[in-house]
Backbone bond lengths (Angstrom), bond angles and torsions (degrees), N, CA, C in turn:
res aa  C-N    CA-C-N  psi(-1)  N-CA   C-N-CA  omega(-1)  CA-C   N-CA-C  phi
1 M - - - 1.461 - - 1.499 111.25 -
2 S 1.326 117.45 130.17 1.469 121.08 178.86 1.520 109.37 -112.77
3 V 1.302 115.72 135.72 1.500 119.83 177.47 1.520 110.47 -110.24
4 Q 1.345 117.00 13.83 1.482 120.69 -174.25 1.498 112.63 -59.66
5 K 1.341 118.03 -28.43 1.463 119.14 -177.52 1.526 113.40 -73.45
6 Y 1.353 117.13 -14.19 1.421 119.97 -175.75 1.556 108.59 -91.20
7 R 1.323 113.03 78.57 1.490 119.89 -177.44 1.539 110.91 -144.85
8 G 1.302 113.94 163.42 1.457 119.62 171.15 1.512 115.60 91.07
9 V 1.328 114.10 -152.93 1.459 122.15 -172.61 1.533 109.58 -102.55
10 I 1.344 115.55 115.85 1.439 122.17 -175.63 1.533 108.32 -123.06
11 P 1.324 119.96 96.24 1.435 119.71 178.35 1.527 114.13 -63.70
12 A 1.341 115.04 140.76 1.439 120.11 168.66 1.507 109.11 -76.33
13 F 1.303 116.81 122.51 1.460 124.20 -169.69 1.514 109.97 -76.40
14 Y 1.348 115.82 142.11 1.446 119.67 -177.58 1.542 111.95 -92.09
15 A 1.324 114.56 150.86 1.450 118.90 171.28 1.563 108.88 -63.61
16 C 1.298 116.48 135.41 1.440 121.66 -177.97 1.555 107.98 -117.85
17 Y 1.323 115.33 118.23 1.454 121.79 -175.40 1.514 111.52 -118.41
18 D 1.353 113.73 155.58 1.479 116.89 171.05 1.503 109.96 -89.07
19 E 1.299 119.42 -171.20 1.450 121.86 -173.01 1.529 111.94 -69.94
20 E 1.315 117.07 -17.39 1.487 120.68 177.61 1.505 112.02 -95.66
21 G 1.305 117.09 2.66 1.491 120.93 178.58 1.513 113.61 87.63
22 R 1.336 119.14 9.58 1.475 121.71 177.92 1.498 109.21 -88.86
23 I 1.358 115.73 153.68 1.464 119.67 176.79 1.542 109.44 -57.83
24 S 1.311 115.59 135.13 1.459 123.64 -178.34 1.523 110.64 -112.35
25 P 1.345 119.53 97.53 1.450 119.24 178.30 1.533 113.13 -58.20
26 D 1.361 116.83 -36.37 1.448 120.20 -177.70 1.538 109.69 -63.52
27 R 1.320 116.95 -45.49 1.464 121.04 -179.70 1.501 111.26 -67.11
28 A 1.346 117.82 -35.41 1.458 120.43 175.84 1.538 111.50 -65.13
29 K 1.312 116.81 -37.85 1.451 120.40 178.09 1.534 109.97 -64.76
30 R 1.343 116.98 -41.57 1.440 119.87 -177.73 1.512 110.85 -66.75
31 L 1.370 117.55 -39.43 1.440 119.94 175.98 1.500 113.46 -64.65
32 A 1.339 116.89 -42.63 1.456 121.94 178.52 1.529 110.76 -59.92
33 R 1.345 115.08 -48.02 1.469 118.66 178.61 1.507 113.90 -61.37
34 H 1.355 116.00 -41.09 1.456 121.45 177.51 1.509 111.41 -57.30
35 L 1.357 118.69 -47.54 1.433 123.26 -177.42 1.545 112.20 -69.31
36 V 1.318 116.54 -41.96 1.468 118.22 177.09 1.540 109.78 -61.45
37 N 1.304 116.79 -41.64 1.439 120.27 -179.05 1.552 109.87 -66.16
38 K 1.306 119.11 -25.68 1.427 120.68 176.49 1.548 111.45 -74.02
39 G 1.339 117.96 -18.47 1.445 119.58 175.32 1.534 114.50 105.64
40 V 1.320 117.28 13.44 1.486 117.63 178.33 1.522 110.09 -65.72
41 Q 1.350 114.74 156.78 1.443 119.62 -177.21 1.537 114.57 -86.98
42 G 1.350 115.23 -14.32 1.461 117.75 -179.57 1.487 110.62 -173.19
43 L 1.321 115.22 178.19 1.494 123.02 176.53 1.542 108.11 -133.83
44 Y 1.317 114.88 138.11 1.443 121.61 176.37 1.536 106.95 -107.78
45 V 1.303 117.47 108.19 1.448 122.96 -168.70 1.548 110.41 -104.88
46 G 1.342 117.08 131.56 1.414 122.03 171.35 1.513 116.25 88.48
47 G 1.310 117.41 21.26 1.458 120.69 -179.61 1.549 111.51 -97.76
48 S 1.321 114.96 -155.93 1.424 120.71 -179.74 1.513 113.95 -53.61
49 S 1.359 115.81 -47.80 1.446 120.62 -179.95 1.525 112.76 -65.77
50 G 1.328 114.37 -21.96 1.475 120.12 176.31 1.504 113.57 -86.40
51 E 1.362 117.20 8.22 1.470 121.91 174.87 1.556 110.54 59.98
52 C 1.333 117.16 30.10 1.477 119.68 -171.92 1.534 112.78 -58.51
53 I 1.280 116.70 -31.65 1.498 119.13 -175.26 1.491 112.35 -65.48
54 Y 1.392 115.87 -18.36 1.446 119.62 -178.45 1.555 112.93 -108.01
55 Q 1.296 117.61 14.41 1.452 122.15 -179.06 1.524 113.91 -116.63
56 E 1.334 114.21 150.32 1.448 119.34 170.83 1.521 109.42 -76.30
57 K 1.335 115.51 157.06 1.473 119.04 -176.19 1.492 112.78 -62.95
58 E 1.361 115.93 -31.83 1.494 119.32 179.92 1.516 109.61 -68.17
59 E 1.344 118.74 -31.85 1.395 119.84 177.79 1.516 111.59 -72.00
60 R 1.300 116.18 -37.90 1.482 119.07 176.14 1.509 112.21 -66.71
61 M 1.298 118.22 -35.29 1.467 121.93 173.55 1.501 111.10 -63.91
62 A 1.304 117.06 -43.40 1.485 120.75 -178.88 1.548 111.01 -62.22
63 L 1.316 116.14 -41.41 1.460 119.78 -177.97 1.523 110.13 -67.84
64 L 1.388 115.94 -43.74 1.456 118.00 -179.87 1.545 108.92 -64.84
65 E 1.319 118.87 -41.40 1.470 118.65 178.99 1.532 112.05 -59.36
66 A 1.327 115.88 -38.01 1.446 118.77 179.81 1.549 111.03 -65.46
67 V 1.306 118.44 -41.59 1.451 122.81 178.37 1.526 109.22 -63.75
68 M 1.335 117.68 -44.71 1.463 120.51 -176.32 1.562 108.80 -68.16
69 E 1.316 116.96 -37.77 1.449 116.97 177.80 1.515 113.32 -60.18
70 E 1.319 114.86 -34.13 1.482 120.22 -174.62 1.513 113.96 -84.72
71 V 1.352 117.72 -39.81 1.495 117.32 -169.69 1.536 113.21 -133.23
72 K 1.297 118.78 12.24 1.478 120.17 176.41 1.487 111.37 -51.98
73 G 1.331 116.24 131.70 1.455 121.67 -179.96 1.501 115.26 85.98
74 E 1.319 116.48 -9.84 1.520 118.95 -179.13 1.487 112.06 -98.37
75 C 1.334 118.34 -17.54 1.471 121.05 177.49 1.528 107.43 -159.24
76 L 1.306 116.18 169.54 1.451 121.32 173.71 1.556 110.26 -64.51
77 I 1.308 114.58 141.46 1.459 119.11 171.95 1.535 108.83 -126.64
78 I 1.289 115.98 118.83 1.455 122.86 174.98 1.526 107.09 -111.36
79 A 1.318 118.81 125.10 1.462 122.53 -177.51 1.558 106.84 -108.50
80 H 1.337 113.85 124.46 1.439 118.92 173.30 1.551 106.59 -83.78
81 V 1.307 116.03 126.44 1.465 119.95 -170.11 1.535 114.79 -120.77
82 A 1.303 118.52 4.88 1.467 120.45 -172.31 1.566 109.19 -74.32
83 C 1.338 114.12 134.33 1.461 123.16 163.28 1.518 104.84 -117.58
84 N 1.321 115.55 177.19 1.472 117.32 179.88 1.537 111.60 -91.41
85 N 1.311 115.61 28.54 1.458 120.85 167.57 1.516 107.58 -152.26
86 T 1.291 115.40 151.17 1.484 121.75 -170.86 1.523 110.47 -68.46
87 E 1.314 118.85 -40.47 1.474 119.70 -173.02 1.540 111.42 -62.13
88 E 1.301 116.99 -50.65 1.466 119.21 -178.74 1.520 111.38 -68.35
89 S 1.324 118.66 -32.99 1.447 120.53 174.35 1.510 110.66 -60.92
90 C 1.325 116.54 -44.22 1.484 119.13 178.85 1.519 110.53 -65.08
91 Q 1.325 118.88 -36.81 1.453 119.55 177.39 1.525 111.25 -63.54
92 L 1.308 118.12 -41.55 1.448 121.86 177.05 1.545 111.89 -65.70
93 A 1.350 115.48 -37.18 1.460 118.17 177.41 1.512 112.42 -65.18
94 A 1.364 115.75 -45.62 1.450 117.08 179.58 1.523 111.37 -63.52
95 H 1.329 116.39 -40.61 1.480 122.39 177.24 1.532 110.23 -56.98
96 A 1.337 116.22 -46.54 1.464 120.70 -177.87 1.532 110.76 -64.30
97 E 1.316 117.93 -38.69 1.462 120.61 176.96 1.512 109.90 -64.14
98 R 1.317 118.65 -44.68 1.448 120.65 178.81 1.503 111.91 -62.26
99 A 1.336 116.86 -32.79 1.448 121.01 177.68 1.510 114.68 -71.75
100 G 1.345 115.79 -18.78 1.468 120.15 175.49 1.504 115.61 96.40
101 V 1.346 119.22 25.76 1.430 120.32 -179.57 1.553 109.80 -68.20
102 D 1.328 113.73 162.25 1.453 118.86 176.88 1.513 112.62 -80.21
103 A 1.335 115.90 -33.03 1.472 118.98 -178.74 1.520 106.62 -156.98
104 I 1.340 112.82 157.22 1.475 121.56 168.92 1.525 109.37 -111.64
105 A 1.291 117.76 160.91 1.423 123.05 -179.35 1.512 110.80 -141.83
106 S 1.341 116.55 158.25 1.448 117.99 -178.64 1.503 111.28 -155.34
107 I 1.342 117.13 134.74 1.461 122.83 163.58 1.519 108.48 -70.32
108 P 1.318 119.12 170.24 1.462 121.94 172.72 1.535 108.43 -78.25
109 P 1.323 118.23 168.54 1.466 119.61 172.50 1.531 108.91 -64.24
110 I 1.338 116.48 139.65 1.432 120.48 -175.98 1.543 110.32 -108.19
111 Y 1.303 116.18 171.27 1.489 128.98 177.84 1.534 109.31 81.05
112 F 1.327 119.96 -73.66 1.477 119.99 -178.75 1.556 108.20 -74.30
113 R 1.303 116.05 141.67 1.459 120.12 176.86 1.528 109.16 -87.29
114 L 1.294 115.35 97.84 1.479 121.37 -176.02 1.516 111.74 -89.28
115 P 1.307 119.33 150.07 1.462 121.46 176.01 1.563 107.19 -67.83
116 E 1.307 114.09 159.59 1.480 118.41 -177.15 1.550 113.67 -61.16
117 Y 1.305 114.13 -33.83 1.521 115.54 179.37 1.542 111.36 -64.84
118 A 1.357 115.53 -31.87 1.458 118.13 178.50 1.514 111.43 -73.57
119 I 1.348 115.79 -36.79 1.460 118.96 176.31 1.530 110.88 -64.45
120 A 1.326 113.87 -42.73 1.474 119.37 177.52 1.521 111.02 -59.35
121 Q 1.314 116.82 -41.49 1.468 120.22 177.81 1.496 112.81 -63.81
122 Y 1.312 115.22 -41.02 1.475 122.09 177.13 1.539 109.59 -56.27
123 W 1.345 116.43 -51.16 1.451 120.93 -177.70 1.525 111.16 -66.18
124 N 1.315 116.07 -41.84 1.472 118.46 -178.76 1.549 111.48 -68.64
125 D 1.302 115.88 -33.42 1.495 117.50 174.05 1.511 112.06 -61.85
126 I 1.383 113.81 -44.67 1.486 118.15 179.68 1.510 109.23 -62.83
127 S 1.334 117.10 -45.40 1.472 119.48 179.86 1.498 111.92 -61.77
128 A 1.320 118.74 -37.67 1.464 120.52 179.18 1.566 111.93 -65.34
129 A 1.335 116.26 -24.28 1.471 117.81 177.56 1.523 111.71 -76.69
130 A 1.341 117.43 -11.61 1.455 122.84 176.40 1.498 108.11 -132.25
131 P 1.352 119.24 68.17 1.430 122.15 -165.45 1.502 114.96 -70.02
132 N 1.309 118.83 -11.81 1.469 122.03 -177.92 1.517 111.31 -111.34
133 T 1.301 118.97 17.87 1.439 123.79 -174.04 1.531 111.39 -125.60
134 D 1.318 116.87 136.02 1.465 121.56 176.01 1.542 111.17 -60.30
135 F 1.308 116.57 152.74 1.454 122.86 -175.50 1.539 108.17 -128.41
136 I 1.325 114.32 133.20 1.479 122.76 -178.10 1.527 105.87 -121.82
137 I 1.336 118.21 127.01 1.447 123.26 172.60 1.516 109.63 -80.41
138 Y 1.316 116.38 134.18 1.458 122.08 -179.29 1.549 106.48 -104.43
139 N 1.331 117.42 107.90 1.436 122.23 -179.54 1.521 110.44 -101.92
140 I 1.322 115.68 107.28 1.482 122.20 -179.36 1.523 107.13 -137.95
141 P 1.344 116.21 71.27 1.516 118.01 -171.94 1.482 113.77 -64.07
142 Q 1.348 121.00 -27.54 1.431 120.76 -177.70 1.527 113.48 -68.33
143 L 1.338 117.19 -19.26 1.453 121.76 175.60 1.529 111.94 -108.49
144 A 1.349 117.79 -41.46 1.439 119.40 -175.10 1.529 111.67 -78.35
145 G 1.355 117.11 -21.46 1.445 119.75 -176.30 1.510 114.03 75.77
146 V 1.307 117.37 8.52 1.452 123.33 179.88 1.557 108.22 -130.26
147 T 1.324 115.60 133.63 1.429 120.15 -176.75 1.533 108.64 -109.32
148 L 1.359 114.80 127.52 1.439 120.31 173.83 1.528 108.96 -71.11
149 T 1.317 117.04 121.27 1.479 121.54 177.88 1.500 109.53 -95.84
150 P 1.345 116.63 157.89 1.490 119.02 175.67 1.526 111.57 -58.49
151 G 1.333 117.38 -36.46 1.466 118.20 179.03 1.491 112.85 -64.98
152 L 1.317 118.74 -43.52 1.443 122.79 177.65 1.534 109.87 -62.86
153 F 1.347 116.85 -41.59 1.451 119.31 179.12 1.504 112.92 -62.84
154 K 1.341 115.53 -42.82 1.448 119.76 176.54 1.546 111.13 -59.08
155 T 1.351 115.87 -40.37 1.466 119.28 176.08 1.526 111.10 -62.45
156 M 1.311 116.96 -43.81 1.448 120.15 -179.97 1.531 113.75 -65.28
157 R 1.322 115.02 -31.72 1.490 119.59 179.10 1.520 111.99 -66.59
158 Q 1.293 119.14 -11.35 1.435 121.82 173.57 1.516 111.00 -70.10
159 N 1.315 116.80 -21.29 1.485 122.72 169.05 1.507 108.56 -81.20
160 P 1.348 117.73 115.66 1.440 120.22 -172.86 1.507 114.82 -64.11
161 R 1.360 117.41 -16.57 1.438 119.42 178.57 1.537 113.02 -82.85
162 V 1.293 117.01 -11.59 1.490 120.08 -178.39 1.534 106.46 -85.23
163 I 1.360 113.40 110.74 1.451 118.36 -174.63 1.496 113.54 -102.90
164 G 1.349 118.10 -12.46 1.478 116.05 -177.85 1.507 113.00 166.36
165 V 1.345 113.06 -159.82 1.465 121.12 -167.76 1.551 108.00 -134.51
166 K 1.306 115.15 135.41 1.486 120.65 159.30 1.508 105.08 -92.15
167 N 1.356 115.37 106.01 1.442 118.42 -171.59 1.527 111.41 -101.15
168 S 1.354 115.07 110.68 1.437 120.46 179.30 1.496 113.79 -108.34
169 S 1.324 118.59 13.79 1.463 122.29 170.87 1.518 107.43 -70.84
170 M 1.336 117.96 152.08 1.431 120.46 -173.76 1.516 116.70 -77.18
171 P 1.332 120.58 -30.75 1.485 120.75 178.87 1.530 111.04 -66.79
172 T 1.269 119.17 119.80 1.458 121.68 177.57 1.538 111.65 -63.65
173 Y 1.321 114.61 -26.00 1.489 118.36 178.32 1.493 112.05 -59.19
174 D 1.376 117.36 -26.78 1.470 118.88 -179.17 1.528 111.03 -62.49
175 I 1.329 117.02 -28.94 1.469 119.44 177.24 1.547 110.20 -61.51
176 E 1.306 114.36 -49.60 1.433 119.87 177.95 1.527 111.87 -58.63
177 M 1.335 114.72 -44.27 1.459 121.53 -179.56 1.506 111.75 -59.49
178 F 1.334 118.83 -44.20 1.437 121.69 -178.93 1.534 111.78 -71.84
179 L 1.305 116.69 -35.29 1.479 118.09 174.21 1.499 112.10 -61.91
180 R 1.308 117.51 -40.89 1.448 121.32 179.61 1.513 109.37 -69.70
181 A 1.318 117.96 -43.92 1.458 119.74 -179.97 1.509 112.35 -67.80
182 G 1.327 117.53 -31.58 1.468 121.56 -176.11 1.513 114.18 -76.76
183 G 1.335 117.75 -24.47 1.429 120.35 179.20 1.542 113.83 74.18
184 E 1.318 114.60 -155.76 1.476 120.56 -174.38 1.515 110.59 -65.74
185 N 1.328 114.66 144.72 1.489 122.80 178.54 1.499 112.23 57.55
186 C 1.336 116.74 40.83 1.431 121.48 174.06 1.527 108.71 -106.27
187 V 1.323 115.75 138.21 1.463 120.68 179.06 1.501 109.02 -118.91
188 V 1.349 116.54 137.55 1.447 121.47 175.41 1.537 107.79 -126.45
189 F 1.338 114.68 131.63 1.458 120.67 176.22 1.544 109.50 -101.09
190 N 1.352 115.75 137.30 1.458 118.32 170.73 1.548 109.83 -71.98
191 G 1.334 113.92 133.76 1.473 118.30 -179.92 1.523 113.96 -98.37
192 P 1.341 118.45 -55.03 1.471 119.38 -175.79 1.540 110.51 -65.37
193 D 1.336 115.36 120.76 1.473 120.02 -175.85 1.511 110.09 -63.61
194 E 1.340 118.26 -31.63 1.447 122.31 -175.77 1.535 112.41 -69.01
195 Q 1.334 118.61 -10.03 1.461 119.27 178.59 1.565 110.32 -129.15
196 F 1.312 114.80 36.93 1.452 119.05 177.63 1.529 112.92 -54.04
197 V 1.316 115.89 -49.02 1.493 119.39 -178.91 1.524 109.36 -65.95
198 A 1.334 117.46 -48.40 1.471 119.72 -177.17 1.520 110.19 -61.32
199 G 1.353 117.77 -42.59 1.429 119.95 179.12 1.510 114.59 -61.84
200 R 1.362 114.13 -40.74 1.451 118.10 179.46 1.564 109.39 -66.06
201 C 1.313 117.00 -40.29 1.444 121.20 178.45 1.511 112.88 -63.92
202 C 1.310 116.96 -25.31 1.452 122.80 177.82 1.544 112.29 -83.72
203 G 1.331 116.23 -6.68 1.460 117.88 174.54 1.531 115.35 121.66
204 A 1.338 116.67 -2.82 1.483 118.23 175.67 1.546 110.34 -58.63
205 A 1.319 116.00 135.31 1.488 121.41 179.63 1.529 110.67 -75.29
206 G 1.340 116.29 -25.05 1.437 121.73 -179.12 1.527 108.07 -170.12
207 G 1.361 112.18 -171.12 1.425 117.28 -179.97 1.532 112.31 -132.96
208 I 1.300 116.19 146.77 1.466 123.04 171.66 1.546 106.15 -122.62
209 G 1.328 116.17 119.36 1.474 116.93 -173.66 1.479 114.84 -147.05
210 G 1.348 114.24 153.01 1.431 121.94 -173.89 1.510 114.89 -81.63
211 T 1.352 119.28 -15.27 1.454 119.41 176.20 1.526 113.62 -104.03
212 Y 1.291 118.09 -2.19 1.485 122.35 -175.46 1.543 109.48 -56.65
213 A 1.335 116.52 -43.28 1.429 118.87 -171.24 1.506 112.51 -70.37
214 A 1.335 118.33 -17.90 1.463 122.58 177.05 1.521 111.32 -76.94
215 M 1.327 116.64 -23.53 1.462 121.78 -176.03 1.510 109.81 -154.53
216 P 1.363 118.34 58.85 1.445 120.57 -175.65 1.509 113.74 -60.54
217 E 1.330 117.60 -31.25 1.429 121.51 -178.48 1.552 112.56 -57.85
218 L 1.327 115.56 -36.49 1.451 120.18 -178.28 1.535 111.82 -71.98
219 F 1.319 116.00 -40.84 1.442 119.10 178.86 1.520 111.50 -72.25
220 L 1.300 117.99 -36.08 1.481 121.60 175.68 1.522 110.89 -64.99
221 T 1.330 116.96 -36.23 1.455 118.75 176.10 1.489 112.67 -68.17
222 M 1.334 116.49 -43.46 1.464 119.94 175.76 1.557 110.72 -59.28
223 D 1.322 116.52 -43.96 1.428 121.43 179.95 1.528 110.16 -60.22
224 R 1.301 119.19 -43.12 1.450 122.70 179.35 1.515 111.38 -64.62
225 L 1.289 117.88 -43.81 1.439 121.06 -179.97 1.542 111.20 -65.12
226 I 1.294 119.03 -37.03 1.452 123.68 175.61 1.520 109.83 -63.35
227 R 1.307 116.07 -49.66 1.467 119.63 179.79 1.511 112.76 -63.47
228 E 1.295 116.72 -28.62 1.487 120.34 176.34 1.519 113.40 -79.65
229 G 1.338 117.02 -2.61 1.461 120.84 177.83 1.514 114.52 82.36
230 T 1.363 116.30 23.27 1.457 119.78 179.27 1.509 110.12 -128.45
231 P 1.332 117.82 61.42 1.487 120.46 -176.54 1.535 110.66 -64.48
232 E 1.326 118.49 -24.36 1.475 119.32 178.01 1.523 112.48 -62.42
233 K 1.338 116.56 -27.50 1.481 120.63 175.48 1.499 111.71 -72.37
234 A 1.333 115.49 -25.28 1.501 119.48 -179.46 1.537 111.14 -81.41
235 R 1.333 117.08 -17.57 1.477 119.08 -172.94 1.542 112.52 -61.17
236 P 1.322 120.39 -46.21 1.477 118.72 179.23 1.522 112.39 -63.34
237 I 1.338 118.16 -28.68 1.509 121.27 177.38 1.550 106.29 -68.70
238 Q 1.359 116.51 -43.88 1.493 119.36 179.45 1.501 109.12 -59.42
239 H 1.346 118.84 -43.86 1.457 120.83 -177.52 1.562 110.07 -60.58
240 E 1.299 116.01 -41.92 1.481 119.46 179.82 1.527 111.86 -68.53
241 V 1.354 116.02 -41.84 1.449 120.01 175.34 1.534 110.61 -57.46
242 N 1.320 116.25 -43.04 1.464 118.92 -178.29 1.539 111.56 -64.81
243 A 1.321 117.18 -38.01 1.464 121.09 175.97 1.535 112.36 -63.84
244 I 1.350 114.89 -38.16 1.447 119.83 177.13 1.536 110.43 -66.57
245 I 1.309 118.02 -41.89 1.446 122.38 178.57 1.545 109.57 -60.99
246 E 1.342 117.01 -42.24 1.453 120.09 177.30 1.539 111.73 -60.55
247 D 1.333 113.65 -40.60 1.469 117.55 177.04 1.509 111.42 -64.58
248 M 1.339 119.35 -39.35 1.455 121.41 -179.01 1.512 112.09 -70.50
249 C 1.346 117.34 -24.18 1.440 120.28 179.44 1.558 111.54 -87.72
250 G 1.310 116.14 0.66 1.482 117.69 -173.88 1.515 114.98 -97.96
251 C 1.325 114.94 21.73 1.490 117.95 -179.27 1.566 111.99 -108.82
252 H 1.281 116.61 166.55 1.459 120.00 173.88 1.537 109.40 -65.87
253 G 1.282 118.59 -41.70 1.494 121.87 178.04 1.506 109.73 -72.23
254 S 1.317 114.71 157.54 1.472 119.61 179.38 1.503 111.76 -65.59
255 M 1.322 115.97 157.56 1.479 119.94 179.16 1.497 112.71 -53.88
256 Y 1.345 117.78 -35.89 1.454 120.11 -178.78 1.530 111.50 -71.23
257 A 1.298 118.07 -32.64 1.467 120.44 173.40 1.559 109.16 -64.60
258 V 1.341 116.35 -40.37 1.442 122.30 179.63 1.528 109.07 -63.00
259 I 1.328 116.79 -49.09 1.447 121.12 -178.75 1.501 112.26 -59.71
260 K 1.331 116.89 -43.14 1.481 119.40 178.33 1.518 110.91 -60.87
261 A 1.294 117.22 -38.28 1.466 121.80 178.74 1.506 110.09 -67.28
262 I 1.347 115.62 -39.84 1.486 120.02 177.81 1.512 110.40 -62.23
263 L 1.329 117.21 -43.30 1.456 120.40 -179.00 1.530 111.01 -64.30
264 K 1.346 116.25 -34.06 1.471 118.89 175.05 1.521 110.96 -66.03
265 I 1.338 117.87 -41.17 1.461 120.91 179.16 1.498 112.39 -68.06
266 N 1.366 115.10 -51.28 1.468 118.60 -171.66 1.516 114.37 -84.48
267 E 1.344 118.19 -26.64 1.461 118.86 -171.11 1.531 112.90 -127.69
268 N 1.356 114.81 2.75 1.480 119.01 -178.31 1.509 112.68 57.91
269 L 1.325 115.77 35.12 1.500 122.39 175.40 1.483 108.92 -101.43
270 E 1.304 117.24 124.29 1.459 122.80 176.59 1.551 107.63 -102.11
271 L 1.329 117.02 113.09 1.462 120.15 -177.65 1.545 111.98 -115.65
272 G 1.320 117.63 5.08 1.445 118.94 -175.13 1.503 113.99 80.24
273 S 1.292 116.44 -167.08 1.496 121.79 -179.44 1.505 109.02 -99.75
274 V 1.349 114.97 -149.12 1.451 120.39 178.15 1.521 107.19 -118.58
275 R 1.314 115.23 165.48 1.475 119.33 -175.94 1.485 110.82 -93.82
276 R 1.310 116.87 133.40 1.440 120.93 177.01 1.533 110.98 -60.03
277 P 1.313 119.40 143.50 1.446 127.19 15.65 1.544 115.77 -87.70
278 M 1.347 118.70 8.50 1.475 117.85 174.31 1.527 109.20 -62.45
279 P 1.332 119.00 135.97 1.453 119.97 -176.57 1.510 112.46 -77.92
280 A 1.321 114.88 133.20 1.472 121.49 176.67 1.527 109.50 -80.24
281 L 1.324 114.98 171.36 1.465 119.21 175.84 1.503 112.07 -68.40
282 I 1.290 116.31 153.33 1.481 123.64 171.55 1.525 106.70 -117.98
283 P 1.337 117.48 162.52 1.494 118.81 -177.86 1.492 114.43 -55.45
284 E 1.358 116.79 -33.77 1.475 121.01 -179.21 1.499 111.70 -67.14
285 D 1.338 119.59 -16.09 1.457 122.05 177.45 1.522 113.88 -76.03
286 M 1.335 116.43 -26.41 1.453 119.78 -167.02 1.532 115.24 -59.29
287 P 1.317 120.09 -39.62 1.481 117.63 175.48 1.552 113.49 -59.10
288 K 1.352 115.01 -39.31 1.474 117.74 176.57 1.507 111.12 -67.13
289 V 1.314 118.32 -40.75 1.466 122.41 178.36 1.511 110.89 -60.06
290 E 1.302 116.21 -46.60 1.478 122.37 -179.01 1.507 110.76 -63.57
291 A 1.340 115.15 -38.90 1.440 119.48 179.61 1.549 111.25 -67.57
292 A 1.332 116.88 -41.10 1.442 120.55 176.27 1.506 111.93 -64.48
293 A 1.326 116.63 -40.44 1.435 119.81 176.54 1.510 113.50 -60.32
294 A 1.361 115.19 -42.74 1.457 120.17 176.87 1.530 112.06 -65.90
295 R 1.317 116.19 -35.39 1.464 120.10 178.63 1.506 111.11 -65.24
296 I 1.339 115.47 -40.32 1.474 118.98 176.75 1.561 110.56 -62.37
297 R 1.315 116.69 -46.41 1.449 119.68 177.34 1.492 113.60 -56.58
298 E 1.329 117.60 -41.27 1.449 122.32 -179.18 1.532 110.37 -70.28
299 A 1.319 116.16 -39.65 1.484 119.57 179.08 1.526 111.54 -64.51
300 I 1.338 115.30 -39.17 1.478 118.67 177.13 1.530 109.73 -63.73
301 R 1.327 118.77 -44.32 1.471 120.86 176.63 1.519 111.61 -59.31
302 T 1.345 116.86 -40.87 1.449 120.56 -176.35 1.527 113.55 -72.54
303 F 1.320 115.45 -43.88 1.457 119.45 -169.22 1.487 114.20 -104.72
304 A 1.337 118.03 -23.98 1.474 121.31 -171.12 1.524 112.89 -129.65
305 G 1.320 115.29 7.59 1.454 119.75 -176.58 1.541 112.86 -71.85
């Protein structure tokens, strides 16, 4: 088994809605095409940035189908398939395999504190529903309330389809820990966008992040500089990216509402708003949104022009 294809910049795909708040396949296709044309290595569909926790499984299927129709074969597609019950998670996994994705991914079950053997069974059941597809564990303890331990990861690696971890815990040391626990042919993705450079320097093969699609040029430039062996040249880009992220998180509306507005301003992409209970933008947010959009344009001119 080779994991060499799992590298580079993989934006976490956003939920795309119409004006009534329904999933919009057309808008999803336009976003997918936009990102592939920018040169990203893959798309991560149906995760946190895709507001999956607030969607029905049929909506998640429809969005994945739209992405696959538009860009299948042009980049990696990783489909996050976890629901908070095993049956629907397995249905999403089987659907993703039929659609032809490269890999599926899953957070652990949330809310109830389950023992590790139950979490392992949950993941193995999902994997069995897509027996010909690679499986990536999504470790995001600050939101899921469950921490992937090295012992649980070693257990999961007994499943030959489990190839690695999307690690969104904040300590960069966790990347090294999972690479060591995972052994040969293990891949770890950096999750926190604010430490893209640090995570890559710790051994992450690539990154999956929720702000990449707002400014893919900056992450692609950082990725190139790291691959060229000059991560110190990527550091000032990371510092500017982090300042932009802080600006995007400083509004009444959620960061994803801000990003969608920025994409409308900078790229003429209409993706709709966010799904309640996530807070939408309010008029007082717009000066901050416009300033963040301008800052992204200037950063791209400075670092990736």
